[in-house]
N, C-alpha and C positions, 0 to 999 in steps of 0.2 A: 416344781417338777412332780409329775404323777408317779404313783407307785409302779413297779415293774408289772407289766400286764400279762405275764405268763408264769406258769407254775415252776417250782424248783425242778420237777422232773423234765419239763420241756427245756428249761435252761441247761440242764445237764446233757440232754440229747444234742442241743445246739453246740455246746462246747465240745462234746465227744465227736460230733461230725466235723467240726472245724479241725480238730486234732487229726482225725482220720484222713481227711482230704489232704491236708498239708503233709502228713506222714507218707501217704501214698505217693504224692508228688516227689518228696525227697527220696523215698525208697527207689523210685524209678530213676531218679537222677544218678543213682549209683552206677547205672549203665554208663560206662566211660564216655564222656563227651570229649572227643579228640580233635574235632574239626568244626568249621563253620557249618558244614552240611549236617553234622550230627546235632549241633546246637539249634540250628534254625530250620532244618528240614527232616529231623528225626531219622537221618540215614536213608531217606527215600525207600523205606520198606514197610509202609503202613497199609493196612487192609481197609476195605470199604466200610465195614460197620463202625470202626473207630473214626475214620475220616468223616463219615456222614453225621455221626453223633457230635463230633467236635464242631463241624460247620454249624449245626443247629444250636448247640449250646452257646457258642460264641455269638451267634446272631441274635438270640432271643434273651440272653440272660440279664442284660441291664435295661436297655431301652424298651424292651417289650413287657416284662413282668411288672415293672414299675410305671414306665412312661406310657406304653400302649394301653395297659389296663386303665390308667388314669384318663387317657383320652376317651376310651370306651365309656367310662363313667359319665362323661360329658356329652358325647355325640352319638353313642350307640355302637352297634356291632360293625358299623362301617369302618371303625378303627382297625378291625381285624382284616379289612381288605388289603392292608399292607402285607399281611401274612400270605394272602393269596398271590399277590404280585411277587413277593419274595420266592414263593414256591415256583412260579413260572421262571423267575430269573435263575434259580438254581438249575432248572431244566435246560434253559438256554446255555448255561455254563457247560453242561454235559454235551449238548447237541452241537454247539457252534464254536466253542472256544478251546476246549481241552486238547483237541488234536494238535493245535498249533503250540499251546503252552508246553505240553509234554514233549512234543517233537523238538522244540528248541532247547529243552533241558535247562529251563530258566532257574535262577536262584531267587529272583524277586520278580513280581509282576511288572514293575516299571522297566525291567531289563528288555521286555518286549519292544518298548519304544526306541531303544537304541538299535536293536536288531532290525527294526522296520524303518526308522526315521534317522535319528541322530543321538549323539551323547547328550546334547543339550536338552532334547525333549525328554530323555530318560530322567535327567536331574529335575526337570520341571515337574513331571508327573510324580516322581518320588517325593518331592517337597509337598505337593498337594496331598498325596497319600499320608504323609506323616502328620500334616496339619489335621486331616480328617480323623486319623486314629487317636492322636493325642487329645483333641478337643471333643470329639464325638464318640469315642470308644472308651479309652482308659479313664479319662476324667469323668465322663458321664456314668461309667460303671461304678466308680467310687462314690459319686453322688447318689446313685440309685441304692447301692448297698447301705450307705449311711442313712438314707431315708427309711429303709426297712428296719434297720437297727434302732433308730430313734423312735419309730412307731412301736416296736416290740417292747422297748424298755421304758417308754414314756419320757424320753429325754426331749426337752423343748428349748434348751439353751444353745447358743451358738458354739460355746466352748465344747459341749458334749458332742455336737455334730462333727466338729473337727476331730475329736477323739475317735469317733466311729470311722471316719475317713482314714485316719492314720493306722488304726488296727487292721482294717481291710487291706491297706497298701502293704503293710509289713508282712502279714501272713501270706498273701498272694505272691509277693516278691520273693519270698523264701524259696519256694520250689521252682518258680519260673527262672530265676537267675541261675540256680544250680543245675536244673535238669533240662532246660530249653524246651523245644517243641514236643519232644517225646513225653515229658511230664505233663505238659499242657493237654496233649491229645488223650492220654489215659485218664487224667482227672476229669476232663470233659465227658468222656465215655461213661465213667462211673456216675456222674451227676445227671446225665440225661434220663436215666431210668427213674431216679427219684423225682426229677422235674415233671415228667409225664404223669406218673402215678399221683404225685402230689397235686398236679393241676386238675386231674379228673376228680379227685376227692374234693378239692376246693369248690369245683363247679357244683357237684352234687350237694355238698353241705350248704352252700350259699343259696341254691334254689330252694332247698327245704326250709331254710331259715326265713326266706322271703314269702313263704306261703304256698310253694309248689309251682309247677310249670305254668298252669293256667294263669296264675297271678303275675308272674314275671313277663309272660308274653303280652300282657296288656300295657307294658311300659311305653310311654310316648316321649319324644323329645320336646324341646321348647316350641317347635313349629307344628306339633301335633302329629308327627310321623312316627311310625313304629320304630323303636330302637333296635329291632331285630332285622331290619332291612339294610342291605349294603348299598341300596340305591339312594342317592341324594341328587337334587337338581344341580344343573351345571354351575350355578353361581354360589353354591354352598362351598365352605372352605375345603370340604372333602367330597365334593360332588363327582359325578361320573366323568366330567370333562377333565378336571385335574388328574384323575386317576389314569384315564386313557392316554393322556399326554405326559404330564410331569412325573407321575409315580412310576410309570414303566421305565423312564430314563433313569430315575433314582435306583430302581431295582437292578437293572442291567449294570449300571456303573458300580453299585455297591457289591453285588454278588459275583460279578464276572470280571472285575478289574481291580478291586481293592486287594491289597496284598494280604491282609489278615485272613481273607477267604481263599484266595488263589494259593497261598502258601500251603494250605492243607492238601490241595490237589497235587501240588508239586512234590509232596511227601509220599505220594502213593507209590506202591511197588510196580504198578503197571497202568496203562490207559484204562483197562477194564475196571480196576479198583477205584481210579479217580472218577470215572463216569458214574459208577454205581454208588459211590459215596455221595456225589451231588444229588442223585435221584433219591437216595434214602433221606437226605436232608430236606428235599422238597416234600416228601410225604409227611415228615415231622412238622414242616412249616404249616401245611394245611391243618394238621391236627392241633396246632397251636392256637388256631382260631377258637377252639372250644376250651382250651385250658388257660388262655390269657385274656382275650377280649371278652368272651362270654361272662366270666366272673366279674369283670369290670362293669358290664351292663347291669348285672344283677345287683351290684353294689349301689347303683343309683336308687334302687328301691330300699335297700337296707340302711343307707346313710344319706338321706336327702339333704341334710344340712352340712355335709362335709365340705370344707373350704378347699382343701388340697387334694385333687383327684389322684395325685401320685401316691398317696397313702392308702388308696382304696383296697388294693389287693392284700396288703399286709393287715389292714383292719379286719377284713373277712377272716383271715387265718387266726388272728389274735382273739377275736370276739366270738367266733362260732365253731372253730375246730375243736374236737375233743382233746383232752389232756393226753399227752404222749404223742399222738398223731400230729398235733399242732407243732411240737418241737421238731419232728422229723421233716414236715413240709417246709417250715421256716428255714431249717438248716439247709435243705436242698436248694431253696430259693436264694439264700445268701451265698452259698457255695457256687451256684451257677452264675451269680453276678460276678463272683471272683474270676470266672472263666473269661469274661470280657476283658478284665484287667490283664490277666496272664497272656491272652491271645494278642491283644493290642500291644502289650509291652514287648513281647518276643518279635512280632512283625515289624514294629517301628525300629527296634534295634537292628534287625536284619537289613532294613532299607538303608540305614545310615552306614552300616558296616560294608555292605556290598556295593551300594550305589554311589557312595561318596568317598569314604576312607579307602575302600578297596581299589577304586579307580585311580587314586593318587599314590597308593602304596601296593602295587600289584605283587610285590615280592614278600608280602606278609606270610609268616609261617602259620600253620594251623593253631599252634599254641597262642600266638599273638591275636589271631582272629577271635578265638574263644574268650580271651581275657578282655579284649576291647568290647566285644558283644555284651559281656556281663557288666562291665562298668557303665556302658550305655543304658542298659536296662535300669540300673540303679538311678542314674541321672534323670531318665524319663519319668520314672516313678515319683521322684521328688517333685518335679515340675507339675505333674498331674495332681498330686496330692494337694499342692498349693492352690490349684485352679478349681478343683471340684466343688468346694462349698459355694463358690460364686455363681454356679449354675442355677441356684435357687432364685436368682434375680429374674430369670426368664419365666414366662407363663406356662409352666409345666415342662417336664423333661422332654417329652416327645416333640413339643413345639420347638424347643431349643435344637434338638437333633435335626428336625426337618429343615429348620433355617440353614443349618450348616450343610446338610446333604444336598438340598435342592439347588443351592447356588454355587457349590463347588463342582458338582457332578458334570454339567454339560460339556465343557471343553474336553475332558478326559474321555467321556462317552463317545463323542464325535471322532476323536483321533483314533481310538482303538477300533471302532466299527469301520472307519475308512481304511485303517491299516490292514484289517483282515480281509476286506471284501472289495476294495477299490484300488486297482493296480496303479492308477495315475496319481494317487495321493503322494506328496513328496515331503521332504523334511522342512522346507520353508513353509509349506501350508500347515504343517503340524505345529511349528513354533508360533506362527501367526494365530492359529486357532486357540492354542493354549493361552496365549497372552491376552487376546481380546476377550475370551470367555472368562478368564480369571478377573480381569478388570471390571467387566460388567457384573460379575457375581459380587464383587466387593462393593460396588456402587449400590447395587440393589439391596444388599444386606444393610447398608447404612440407611437407605431410605426407609426400609421396613422397620428399623429398630431404633434409630437415633431420635431422641426427643426433639432435637433442633430441626429435624427434617419432617416432623409430624404433619405439618401443613402440606408439604409436597406429597406425602402419601395420601392425605385426605382428598387432594385434588385429582388423583389418578382415577381412571375408570375402574369399576369394581373388579373387572377381570385381572387388572395388573396389581391389585392389592393382595392377591393370593400368591404366596411364594412358589407353589407348585406350578402355577401358570407362568410365572416369571421365569422359572427354570426351563420351561418348554420354549419360551420365546428366545432365551439366550441360546438354547440348543439350535434353533433354526438359524440364528445369526452365525453360530459357529459352523454350521453346515455350509452356509454361503461363503464364509471366509475360507474354509478349506477348499471348496471348489474353485473359487476365483483365484486365490493365490497359487494353488497347484497348477491351474490352467495357464496362467500368464507367466509363471516362472519356468514351467516345463520340468520334465524329469531328467535328471542326469543319469549316466550309465550306472552310477552307484545306487541311485534311487530305484531303478528298474531291477538291479540285481537283488536288492533287499526285498522288494516286493515278490520276486520269484522265490527267494529263500523262504518267505513266509508260506507261500503256496506249497512248496515242497515239504515244509515241516509238517503239514497236515497229513501227509502220507507216511511219515517216518514211524510213528507208533501204530501198531495194529492190534486188533482183537481177533481171537480165534472165532470160527464159525459158531461154536457152542456159546461163547461169550456174547457174540452179537445177538444170538437168538434170545438168551436170557435178558439181555439189555432191552431189546425191543418189546418183549412181553411186559416187563416192569414199566417201561415208558407208557405203554398203552393203559396199563392199570392206573398209573398216576393221573393221566388225563381224564379217565372215567371218574375217578375219585374227586378230582378238582372241579369238574363241571357239576357233579352231584351236590357238592357242598355249596357251590355258587347258587344253584337253584334253591337249595334249602333256605338260604338267607336272602332271598329275593322277595319282591311283592307277590310272587306266585307261591311262596312257601311260608315260612314263619313270619315274614315281614308283611303279610297281608293286612 
């Protein structure tokens, strides 16, 4: 085992930051949690800066700083195109989804499916959401945090990796179980500032260490293309075609229907705060291209022989950041990774409490709801702690996450889009779509990953060997299933009444004229910023 790779001062800063974040979460938890709405929706009184920062911190903290920076180390700034799509998806959340969600006064995002389709579809989607959050959020965040800790401390044994996972799980669980979503929101808010500042400093320090801007702009990938261009040919693993089709579906599904994100919007004090929180998160997502993916690209110049790209970001901090500042940036990174654990933990427990237990025990008291929710969080944390170390068996964290997202997303994406915008979609069509899409996703996952089916994968056309393309094909099949089944089974009076209720819900929550004006100006500013950054990292800009 190597010696610890940071100074005593940096170690003390990390420890102090750990203690500070956990203490903040526990202190906030002293606000009495008396009901499920308090535990899981922070009393529905949160403002947009807190919501936006929490959306951003939850989204980027694990899979991005470790996994996406690791991907950028291998393929270039195109890894950051996921941030651009994510920013668009948060914008879509504000523009097309929140009126219905807020108007329906949902407790969980899958509750939408019961109000639009049936109780069975709600349970189905809730189960998919839980699988996604447990496997691709909480467990992945624990893996990411343990990866950072082991790089910092020079730990290279399996036992010490497990130790890092357990430490992260215990510290994060402490304030999440006690304080619920309110503690999660405020700790996320505090961490966002450290994350952004630390990311900017990391980029500046890494560019300087690599020899300056002119030097790093000359970086080429294995095919001789600039690592600073987000354009890649259609048959590339992350080419323009998979992004235009598969990644857009991933983005809308993840940012607009997953409960761990929708939960924050539902905690807003008004529609205005929900919308502005989503737009604020979108601005931060575009900024994340510079503070996450860009340092990962620079790391390709600094560590050309690095075997595990997931360690690239932490290696930059450990080897090139000045003493003192190094500890602060690392502490912010680790604490932000904890936010994915806390967010997924709270959201998953909310789904089980409201979508399963609550449906069978509608007479539960507020005290019972809180107690059950806390016990569930503890149980979920134990399961994810046991699973997290095995994520190392996949080829990089982001690859693991994309495998899960791309093949789970299509049926939920199709049913929610049809539920909002297609009056003739019915409950039978929803169940058929969810069933067919999930089965196809499981089969595809097996073909792409199981050694016993390696020959089957090798015989597929190159288009179908890309998980993002496969997700798009599954989506098209799901669209066909929804249209055919809904058409041939017809809409019952109940189906039509539910479709009308969704339409009506979009007009329930209103913004004032002044709020609408502010919202429109901010939205225009976001689109200008988005297109400017897209042009910067294109063949017409830095990627020339």
